[in-house]
C-alpha positions as a Markdown table, in Angstrom:
| # | Residue | x | y | z |
|---|---|---|---|---|
| 1 | Met | -75.1 | 51.4 | -72.4 |
| 2 | Pro | -77.1 | 52.9 | -69.6 |
| 3 | Val | -75.5 | 55.4 | -67.3 |
| 4 | Arg | -76.0 | 53.2 | -64.3 |
| 5 | Ser | -74.0 | 50.4 | -66.0 |
| 6 | Ile | -71.2 | 52.8 | -66.8 |
| 7 | Phe | -70.9 | 53.9 | -63.2 |
| 8 | Ala | -71.0 | 50.3 | -62.0 |
| 9 | Ala | -68.2 | 49.3 | -64.5 |
| 10 | Ala | -66.1 | 52.3 | -63.4 |
| 11 | Ala | -66.6 | 51.5 | -59.8 |
| 12 | Leu | -65.6 | 47.9 | -60.3 |
| 13 | Thr | -62.6 | 48.9 | -62.3 |
| 14 | Gly | -61.5 | 51.2 | -59.5 |
| 15 | Val | -61.8 | 48.5 | -56.9 |
| 16 | Val | -59.8 | 46.1 | -59.1 |
| 17 | Leu | -57.1 | 48.7 | -59.7 |
| 18 | Leu | -56.9 | 49.6 | -56.0 |
| 19 | Ser | -56.7 | 46.0 | -54.9 |
| 20 | Ala | -53.9 | 45.5 | -57.3 |
| 21 | Cys | -51.9 | 48.3 | -55.7 |
| 22 | Asp | -50.0 | 46.8 | -52.8 |
| 23 | Pro | -49.2 | 49.8 | -50.6 |
| 24 | Ala | -45.7 | 49.6 | -49.2 |
| 25 | Pro | -45.7 | 48.3 | -45.6 |
| 26 | Glu | -44.9 | 50.9 | -43.0 |
| 27 | Ala | -41.2 | 50.9 | -42.1 |
| 28 | Glu | -40.6 | 49.7 | -38.6 |
| 29 | Ala | -38.8 | 52.1 | -36.2 |
| 30 | Pro | -35.2 | 51.0 | -35.9 |
| 31 | Ala | -34.7 | 49.1 | -32.6 |
| 32 | Glu | -32.3 | 50.6 | -30.0 |
| 33 | Ser | -28.8 | 49.5 | -30.9 |
| 34 | Glu | -28.1 | 46.1 | -29.5 |
| 35 | Thr | -24.6 | 46.1 | -30.9 |
| 36 | Ala | -23.2 | 48.4 | -28.2 |
| 37 | Ser | -21.1 | 46.4 | -25.9 |
| 38 | Ser | -19.0 | 46.8 | -22.8 |
| 39 | Gln | -15.4 | 45.7 | -22.5 |
| 40 | Ile | -14.5 | 45.4 | -18.8 |
| 41 | Asn | -10.9 | 45.6 | -17.6 |
| 42 | Ile | -10.1 | 45.4 | -13.9 |
| 43 | Ser | -6.9 | 46.5 | -12.2 |
| 44 | Asn | -5.5 | 47.1 | -8.7 |
| 45 | Ala | -7.9 | 44.6 | -7.1 |
| 46 | Trp | -7.3 | 44.4 | -3.4 |
| 47 | Ser | -8.8 | 43.9 | 0.1 |
| 48 | Arg | -7.7 | 44.4 | 3.7 |
| 49 | Glu | -7.0 | 41.7 | 6.2 |
| 50 | Thr | -9.8 | 41.0 | 8.7 |
| 51 | Ala | -9.7 | 40.0 | 12.3 |
| 52 | Glu | -10.9 | 36.7 | 13.7 |
| 53 | Gly | -14.7 | 36.9 | 14.1 |
| 54 | Gln | -15.1 | 39.8 | 11.7 |
| 55 | Asp | -18.0 | 39.0 | 9.4 |
| 56 | Ala | -17.5 | 41.5 | 6.6 |
| 57 | Gly | -14.6 | 42.8 | 4.5 |
| 58 | Gly | -14.2 | 45.3 | 1.7 |
| 59 | Ala | -12.9 | 44.9 | -1.8 |
| 60 | Phe | -11.5 | 47.7 | -3.9 |
| 61 | Met | -10.3 | 48.1 | -7.5 |
| 62 | Thr | -10.4 | 50.1 | -10.7 |
| 63 | Ile | -12.9 | 49.1 | -13.3 |
| 64 | Ala | -12.5 | 50.4 | -16.9 |
| 65 | Asn | -15.0 | 50.0 | -19.6 |
| 66 | Thr | -13.3 | 50.4 | -23.0 |
| 67 | Gly | -16.5 | 49.4 | -24.9 |
| 68 | Asp | -19.0 | 51.6 | -26.6 |
| 69 | Gly | -21.9 | 50.6 | -24.3 |
| 70 | Ala | -22.4 | 51.3 | -20.6 |
| 71 | Asp | -22.5 | 48.3 | -18.2 |
| 72 | Arg | -23.5 | 47.8 | -14.7 |
| 73 | Leu | -21.7 | 46.0 | -11.8 |
| 74 | Leu | -24.4 | 43.9 | -10.1 |
| 75 | Gly | -22.5 | 41.9 | -7.5 |
| 76 | Gly | -20.6 | 38.7 | -7.5 |
| 77 | Thr | -19.6 | 35.5 | -5.8 |
| 78 | Thr | -16.6 | 34.3 | -3.8 |
| 79 | Pro | -15.8 | 31.1 | -1.9 |
| 80 | Val | -14.8 | 33.2 | 1.2 |
| 81 | Ala | -18.2 | 34.9 | 1.8 |
| 82 | Gln | -21.9 | 34.2 | 1.6 |
| 83 | Glu | -22.7 | 37.3 | -0.3 |
| 84 | Val | -21.0 | 39.9 | -2.5 |
| 85 | Gln | -22.7 | 43.4 | -2.5 |
| 86 | Val | -22.0 | 46.6 | -4.3 |
| 87 | His | -22.0 | 49.6 | -1.8 |
| 88 | Thr | -21.6 | 53.3 | -1.7 |
| 89 | Val | -20.9 | 55.7 | 1.2 |
| 90 | Asp | -22.8 | 58.8 | 1.9 |
| 91 | Met | -22.9 | 61.5 | 4.6 |
| 92 | Thr | -26.2 | 61.9 | 6.4 |
| 93 | Gly | -26.3 | 64.4 | 9.3 |
| 94 | Gly | -22.6 | 64.4 | 9.6 |
| 95 | Val | -22.5 | 60.6 | 9.9 |
| 96 | Met | -20.9 | 58.5 | 7.2 |
| 97 | Arg | -23.0 | 55.5 | 6.2 |
| 98 | Met | -22.6 | 52.6 | 3.8 |
| 99 | Arg | -25.6 | 51.5 | 1.8 |
| 100 | Gln | -26.0 | 48.7 | -0.8 |
| 101 | Leu | -26.7 | 49.8 | -4.4 |
| 102 | Lys | -29.6 | 47.5 | -5.1 |
| 103 | Asp | -29.5 | 48.3 | -8.9 |
| 104 | Gly | -25.7 | 48.0 | -9.1 |
| 105 | Leu | -23.1 | 50.5 | -10.1 |
| 106 | Glu | -23.0 | 51.9 | -13.7 |
| 107 | Ile | -19.7 | 51.7 | -15.5 |
| 108 | Pro | -20.0 | 54.2 | -18.4 |
| 109 | Ala | -18.9 | 53.5 | -21.9 |
| 110 | Gly | -15.3 | 54.6 | -22.3 |
| 111 | Gly | -15.2 | 55.4 | -18.6 |
| 112 | Thr | -13.4 | 54.3 | -15.4 |
| 113 | Val | -14.9 | 53.8 | -11.9 |
| 114 | Met | -12.6 | 53.5 | -8.9 |
| 115 | Leu | -13.8 | 51.4 | -6.0 |
| 116 | Ala | -11.9 | 52.8 | -2.9 |
| 117 | Pro | -12.3 | 53.1 | 0.9 |
| 118 | Gly | -14.9 | 55.8 | 1.6 |
| 119 | Asn | -16.3 | 55.6 | -1.9 |
| 120 | Phe | -17.9 | 52.9 | -4.0 |
| 121 | His | -16.7 | 49.5 | -2.9 |
| 122 | Ile | -17.6 | 45.8 | -2.7 |
| 123 | Met | -18.6 | 44.2 | 0.6 |
| 124 | Leu | -17.8 | 40.6 | 1.2 |
| 125 | Met | -20.6 | 39.7 | 3.6 |
| 126 | Gln | -20.7 | 36.8 | 6.1 |
| 127 | Leu | -17.0 | 35.9 | 5.7 |
| 128 | Lys | -16.3 | 32.2 | 6.2 |
| 129 | His | -12.9 | 32.8 | 7.6 |
| 130 | Pro | -10.6 | 35.9 | 8.1 |
| 131 | Leu | -8.8 | 37.4 | 5.1 |
| 132 | Glu | -5.1 | 37.0 | 5.7 |
| 133 | Gln | -2.4 | 39.5 | 4.6 |
| 134 | Glu | -0.3 | 38.5 | 1.6 |
| 135 | Thr | -2.8 | 36.0 | 0.3 |
| 136 | Thr | -5.2 | 36.3 | -2.6 |
| 137 | Val | -9.0 | 35.9 | -2.6 |
| 138 | Pro | -10.8 | 34.8 | -5.8 |
| 139 | Ile | -13.9 | 36.8 | -6.6 |
| 140 | Thr | -16.2 | 36.6 | -9.7 |
| 141 | Leu | -17.8 | 39.9 | -10.4 |
| 142 | Gln | -21.2 | 39.9 | -12.3 |
| 143 | Phe | -21.8 | 42.6 | -14.9 |
| 144 | Glu | -25.1 | 43.2 | -16.6 |
| 145 | Lys | -23.7 | 43.0 | -20.2 |
| 146 | Ala | -20.1 | 41.7 | -19.8 |
| 147 | Gly | -21.2 | 38.8 | -17.6 |
| 148 | Asp | -18.8 | 37.2 | -15.2 |
| 149 | Val | -15.3 | 38.5 | -14.7 |
| 150 | Ala | -12.9 | 36.6 | -12.5 |
| 151 | Val | -10.5 | 38.7 | -10.3 |
| 152 | Glu | -7.9 | 38.0 | -7.6 |
| 153 | Leu | -8.0 | 40.3 | -4.6 |
| 154 | Val | -4.5 | 40.8 | -3.0 |
| 155 | Val | -5.0 | 41.1 | 0.8 |
| 156 | Gln | -3.3 | 44.1 | 2.3 |
| 157 | Pro | -2.6 | 45.0 | 5.9 |
| 158 | Val | -5.3 | 46.6 | 8.1 |
| 159 | Gly | -5.5 | 50.3 | 7.4 |
| 160 | Ser | -4.0 | 50.0 | 3.9 |
| 161 | Glu | -5.1 | 52.6 | 1.4 |
| 162 | Gly | -4.2 | 50.4 | -1.6 |
| 163 | Pro | -1.9 | 47.8 | -2.9 |
| 164 | Met | 1.6 | 48.1 | -1.6 |
| 165 | Gly | 4.1 | 49.3 | -4.2 |
| 166 | Asn | 1.3 | 50.6 | -6.4 |
| 167 | Asp | 1.4 | 54.2 | -7.6 |
| 168 | His | -2.4 | 54.2 | -8.2 |
| 169 | Asp | -2.3 | 55.3 | -11.8 |
């Protein structure tokens, strides 16, 4: 057998053997865990009464996330106002100012966030009627992961710092 034929046969055998070898596909990088979830619990939900003609009111509460994934409060809806916004308060040049949190408020996994006067809070914008003391106001809060959570705000007197008879645990 000529040398050239031996090389050709060896080359062909190598190609056949290599094509028979099916290299293992590259393992895909594991995706970020999509099993982490939030578990939202809301307590001490309240608001203050508003005066005739007042077009905005605040809502306050404690939001606990007992899940293993962070969540984000984005806003909400209520039949008593045109818009529900998440706000914070900051000091600029000695002046306290409220500002809307356009990206919402993070509720950390295993954490608790208190919405209170002078801190994070919810604004009920363009009220349709005044909020009256000793009534309740339905509000549905919207969370990025937990979805909609229905809450009843207990309307407290003007100047109240929290629900009457509550020890603010």
